[in-house]
C-alpha positions as CSV (number, residue, x, y, z in Angstrom):
1,M,24.8,-56.5,-67.6
2,K,27.3,-58.7,-65.5
3,L,29.3,-56.7,-63.3
4,K,32.6,-57.7,-63.1
5,K,34.4,-58.9,-59.9
6,A,37.1,-56.8,-60.5
7,Y,38.1,-53.6,-62.4
8,T,41.6,-52.4,-63.6
9,F,42.8,-49.1,-63.5
10,L,45.9,-47.7,-65.6
11,Y,47.9,-45.3,-63.4
12,M,50.1,-43.1,-65.4
13,P,52.5,-40.5,-63.4
14,E,52.6,-36.5,-65.1
15,D,56.4,-37.0,-65.0
16,H,56.5,-39.6,-67.8
17,G,57.0,-42.5,-65.9
18,S,56.1,-45.6,-66.4
19,S,52.7,-46.9,-66.2
20,R,51.4,-49.5,-64.1
21,P,47.8,-51.1,-63.7
22,V,46.3,-50.9,-60.6
23,R,43.6,-54.0,-59.7
24,V,40.6,-52.9,-57.7
25,P,38.1,-55.6,-56.5
26,R,34.1,-54.8,-56.9
27,W,33.8,-54.8,-53.1
28,G,36.4,-52.0,-52.6
29,I,34.8,-49.7,-55.0
30,L,31.0,-50.2,-53.2
31,L,32.6,-50.1,-49.7
32,A,34.4,-46.6,-50.7
33,G,31.2,-45.0,-52.1
34,G,28.9,-45.8,-49.4
35,L,31.3,-44.4,-47.1
36,L,31.5,-41.1,-49.2
37,S,27.8,-41.0,-49.2
38,F,27.7,-41.6,-45.4
39,V,29.9,-39.2,-44.5
40,F,27.8,-36.3,-47.6
41,C,24.7,-37.1,-45.8
42,L,26.1,-36.6,-41.8
43,A,27.9,-33.2,-43.2
44,I,24.7,-32.1,-44.5
45,L,22.7,-32.6,-41.3
46,F,25.4,-31.4,-39.2
47,V,25.3,-27.9,-40.9
48,V,21.7,-27.8,-41.8
49,G,20.0,-29.7,-39.3
50,V,16.8,-31.3,-39.2
51,P,13.1,-29.7,-38.7
52,S,12.3,-32.3,-36.0
53,G,15.7,-31.6,-34.0
54,A,19.1,-33.2,-33.9
55,S,19.6,-34.7,-30.3
56,W,23.3,-36.4,-31.5
57,R,24.6,-33.4,-32.5
58,P,27.1,-32.0,-29.6
59,G,25.1,-30.5,-27.4
60,G,21.4,-31.1,-29.0
61,S,20.0,-28.9,-31.8
62,P,19.2,-25.3,-31.6
63,L,16.1,-26.2,-31.0
64,I,16.6,-28.3,-27.7
65,L,19.1,-25.9,-26.6
66,E,16.6,-23.3,-26.9
67,N,14.0,-25.4,-24.5
68,R,16.8,-26.4,-22.1
69,A,17.2,-22.1,-21.6
70,L,13.6,-21.7,-21.7
71,N,12.8,-24.3,-18.9
72,T,15.9,-22.3,-16.8
73,E,13.9,-19.2,-17.5
74,I,10.8,-20.4,-16.6
75,A,11.9,-22.1,-13.4
76,G,13.8,-18.8,-12.3
77,L,10.0,-16.9,-13.2
78,E,7.9,-19.5,-11.2
79,D,10.6,-19.1,-8.0
80,Q,10.2,-15.4,-8.2
81,V,6.5,-15.6,-8.7
82,G,6.2,-17.7,-5.7
83,E,8.1,-15.7,-3.6
84,L,6.1,-12.6,-4.6
85,R,2.4,-14.4,-3.9
86,S,3.9,-15.4,-0.5
87,E,4.5,-11.6,-0.1
88,I,1.1,-10.5,-1.1
89,D,-0.5,-13.4,1.0
90,V,1.0,-12.0,3.9
91,V,-0.1,-8.1,3.0
92,Y,-3.5,-9.4,2.7
93,R,-3.8,-10.5,6.3
94,V,-1.7,-7.8,7.8
95,Q,-4.6,-5.4,6.0
96,N,-7.3,-7.1,7.2
97,L,-5.7,-6.9,10.7
98,V,-5.3,-3.1,10.3
99,A,-8.6,-2.7,9.2
100,T,-10.3,-4.8,11.9
101,A,-7.7,-2.6,14.4
102,V,-9.5,0.8,13.1
103,N,-13.0,-0.6,12.3
104,L,-13.1,-0.2,8.9
105,P,-14.6,-3.5,6.6
106,T,-11.8,-6.4,5.6
107,V,-11.5,-7.4,2.1
108,D,-13.2,-10.8,1.9
109,A,-11.0,-13.9,1.1
110,E,-13.6,-14.1,-2.2
111,T,-12.9,-10.9,-3.7
112,F,-9.2,-11.1,-2.9
113,A,-8.7,-14.1,-4.5
114,A,-9.1,-12.9,-8.7
115,G,-9.4,-9.3,-8.1
116,V,-13.1,-9.4,-8.5
117,G,-14.1,-12.3,-7.0
118,G,-13.6,-15.7,-8.3
119,R,-11.3,-18.4,-8.7
120,G,-8.1,-17.9,-6.2
121,P,-4.4,-17.5,-7.3
122,M,-3.4,-20.8,-6.6
123,D,-6.1,-22.7,-8.5
124,Y,-4.0,-22.2,-12.0
125,A,-2.7,-25.8,-12.0
126,N,-5.4,-26.7,-13.1
127,V,-6.3,-23.4,-15.4
128,E,-7.6,-23.9,-18.9
129,V,-5.8,-20.9,-20.5
130,P,-8.0,-18.7,-22.7
131,G,-7.1,-18.4,-26.6
132,L,-4.2,-21.1,-26.2
133,R,-3.8,-23.2,-29.4
134,N,-3.8,-26.9,-28.9
135,D,-0.2,-27.0,-30.4
136,L,1.8,-25.0,-28.0
137,S,4.3,-26.3,-26.3
138,P,4.5,-26.9,-22.3
139,N,7.0,-23.9,-22.2
140,E,4.6,-21.8,-24.0
141,V,1.5,-22.9,-22.0
142,D,4.0,-22.3,-18.8
143,F,4.4,-18.6,-20.0
144,A,1.0,-17.9,-20.4
145,E,0.3,-19.5,-17.0
146,L,3.0,-17.0,-15.2
147,G,1.2,-13.9,-17.2
148,L,-2.1,-14.9,-15.9
149,E,-0.8,-15.0,-12.5
150,L,1.0,-12.3,-12.4
151,D,-2.3,-10.1,-13.7
152,L,-4.1,-11.6,-10.9
153,M,-1.5,-10.3,-8.6
154,V,-1.3,-6.9,-9.9
155,R,-5.3,-6.6,-9.8
156,Q,-4.7,-7.7,-6.2
157,A,-2.0,-4.9,-5.4
158,R,-4.3,-2.8,-6.4
159,I,-6.9,-3.7,-3.9
160,Q,-4.2,-3.7,-1.6
161,Q,-3.0,-0.1,-2.2
162,Q,-6.6,1.2,-2.4
163,G,-7.6,-0.5,1.0
164,F,-4.5,0.7,2.9
165,Q,-5.2,4.4,1.3
166,A,-9.0,4.3,3.0
167,I,-6.9,3.1,6.1
168,L,-4.7,6.4,6.0
169,D,-7.3,8.3,4.9
170,T,-9.6,7.3,7.6
171,L,-6.9,7.8,10.2
172,S,-6.1,11.3,9.1
173,A,-9.4,12.4,9.4
174,R,-9.5,10.8,12.8
175,E,-6.8,12.7,13.7
176,V,-8.2,15.9,12.8
177,V,-11.5,15.3,14.5
178,R,-9.4,14.5,17.8
179,E,-7.6,17.5,17.3
180,H,-10.3,20.0,17.0
181,I,-12.4,17.8,20.4
182,P,-11.7,20.2,23.7
183,S,-9.6,17.7,25.6
184,I,-7.6,20.1,28.0
185,R,-7.8,21.8,30.7
186,P,-7.8,25.6,30.0
187,T,-5.3,26.8,32.5
188,D,-2.1,25.4,34.0
189,I,-3.1,26.0,37.7
190,G,-6.2,27.5,39.2
191,W,-8.3,25.5,40.8
192,L,-12.0,24.2,40.3
193,S,-14.2,27.2,42.0
194,S,-17.6,26.6,40.6
195,R,-18.9,23.1,38.8
196,F,-21.7,23.2,36.0
197,G,-25.0,22.7,36.9
198,F,-27.7,24.6,39.5
199,R,-26.2,26.7,41.7
200,K,-26.7,29.6,43.9
201,D,-26.3,32.8,42.6
202,P,-23.3,35.1,43.9
203,F,-24.9,38.0,43.5
204,T,-28.8,37.2,44.1
205,G,-28.5,33.6,46.3
206,K,-31.0,32.2,43.9
207,Q,-30.2,28.9,42.6
208,T,-29.5,29.3,39.0
209,F,-28.2,27.4,36.4
210,H,-24.0,27.7,35.9
211,R,-23.7,26.8,32.1
212,G,-19.8,26.3,32.4
213,I,-16.9,25.4,35.0
214,D,-15.0,28.2,36.8
215,F,-11.2,28.2,37.5
216,S,-9.7,30.8,40.5
217,V,-6.9,31.9,38.7
218,P,-5.0,35.2,39.3
219,T,-5.4,38.0,37.0
220,G,-2.8,37.4,33.9
221,T,-3.1,33.6,33.3
222,P,-2.0,32.2,30.3
223,V,-5.8,31.0,28.9
224,R,-5.0,28.5,26.2
225,V,-7.9,27.0,23.6
226,T,-8.7,23.2,24.1
227,G,-9.0,22.2,20.9
228,D,-8.2,23.1,17.1
229,G,-10.3,25.6,15.6
230,K,-11.4,29.1,14.4
231,V,-11.7,32.2,16.4
232,T,-15.6,33.1,15.8
233,A,-16.1,35.9,18.2
234,V,-13.7,38.2,20.3
235,Q,-16.3,40.7,22.0
236,Q,-17.5,42.3,25.2
237,Q,-20.6,40.9,26.7
238,R,-22.6,41.5,29.5
239,G,-22.3,39.4,32.4
240,L,-19.2,37.3,30.8
241,G,-16.8,40.4,30.3
242,R,-14.2,40.1,27.6
243,V,-15.1,36.7,25.3
244,V,-13.4,34.5,23.1
245,K,-15.5,31.9,20.9
246,I,-13.5,29.0,19.3
247,D,-15.5,26.9,16.8
248,H,-14.2,23.5,16.7
249,G,-16.4,21.8,14.0
250,N,-19.3,19.3,13.7
251,G,-21.2,21.8,16.3
252,V,-18.5,21.8,18.8
253,V,-18.1,25.7,20.3
254,T,-16.0,26.7,23.1
255,V,-16.4,30.3,25.2
256,Y,-14.0,31.4,27.4
257,A,-15.0,34.2,29.6
258,H,-14.4,37.0,32.1
259,C,-10.8,37.7,30.2
260,D,-8.2,40.7,30.7
261,K,-6.4,40.6,27.5
262,I,-7.6,38.9,24.2
263,L,-4.4,38.1,22.3
264,V,-6.8,36.5,18.9
265,E,-8.3,38.0,16.3
266,K,-11.6,37.0,14.9
267,G,-10.6,34.4,11.7
268,T,-7.6,33.3,13.7
269,L,-6.7,29.3,13.6
270,V,-5.5,28.0,16.5
271,A,-4.3,25.0,17.6
272,R,-4.7,22.8,20.8
273,G,-2.3,24.7,23.8
274,D,-1.8,28.1,21.9
275,I,-2.3,30.9,24.0
276,I,-5.8,33.0,23.2
277,A,-6.0,35.4,25.9
278,R,-5.3,36.1,29.6
279,S,-7.8,35.7,32.5
280,G,-9.1,38.7,34.1
281,N,-12.1,39.7,36.1
282,T,-14.3,41.9,33.5
283,G,-18.3,41.1,33.3
284,R,-20.5,39.7,36.2
285,S,-17.9,38.3,38.4
286,T,-16.5,38.1,42.3
287,A,-12.8,37.7,41.9
288,P,-10.6,37.3,39.1
289,H,-11.3,33.3,37.1
290,L,-12.0,31.9,34.1
291,H,-15.2,30.9,32.9
292,Y,-15.3,28.0,30.4
293,E,-18.1,26.4,28.6
294,I,-18.1,23.9,25.9
295,R,-21.3,24.1,23.7
296,I,-23.0,21.1,21.2
297,G,-25.5,22.1,18.7
298,G,-25.6,25.1,21.0
299,R,-26.5,23.5,24.3
300,P,-24.3,23.7,26.8
301,V,-22.7,20.3,28.1
302,N,-20.7,19.8,31.5
303,P,-17.0,20.4,30.1
304,L,-15.6,18.2,32.8
305,S,-16.5,15.6,30.7
306,Y,-13.9,16.7,27.9
307,V,-11.2,17.2,30.4
308,L,-9.0,14.0,29.2
309,D,-5.5,15.6,30.7
310,S,-4.8,17.2,34.0
311,Y,-2.6,20.2,32.3
312,A,-3.4,22.4,29.8
313,S,-0.1,23.3,28.1
314,R,1.5,21.0,24.9
315,D,5.1,20.2,24.7
């Protein structure tokens, strides 16, 4: 059928006015129909959107807007992870410095690199993330890599925590050992009247072995324990008079003899510098003094080798 070049429409008003014909060319009808169809399609696309994203919409499609937000979030997380990585690496170096200072083994770089050995923390740029599908977006891959990096740093933080705890335990144990080692004079005053080793016995005149050292002090002078320990004996002993014995652990025992008064009881825990007795002239003695011994494994040693301080008292 041949299309007409123009169409005539009859306009009839509702108020019973006179009707009149309206002639519309064919191209005008086609143009109006095309414009209406175009506007209708645009309206549908604006409301519904398209699966692949419509960048022509104001601000972009929902997918584009979401990607922009994710990119911003990922950038922020990457900065935070980078700062955390720097801090962990600094703590790792400090940990090894402290371990070296206290003569403990350091954490080798290979073990620290991944917590259990393997690649280091900065190799993730070329890592293929296990289990990732080929159709994942770059944002999803970035999140996965950040997750791996965070998991790595958690393991490294645990290693550092264990390392510092070992250092603290070691220092604490050494502190306990140091406190138990006899290392001060047993009296604040007095002078050394007899040394450790062979000497002429003041009663017989013969050469005998002196198992300790003597401090010439007035009767009643405070006698201080030279290291932390436990009182194991308070007794009257032939030759030594009134005696206090302190067990310092690890086979170390100190003996304080010729005392006038004993101020502690057997089983008492004492700390370095505590007053445990008053000096005297009991037992086999020619004048008031304190006889002091250190025994290691039952064998007497020279106490002067263990006197690190000039005075016994502790503030």
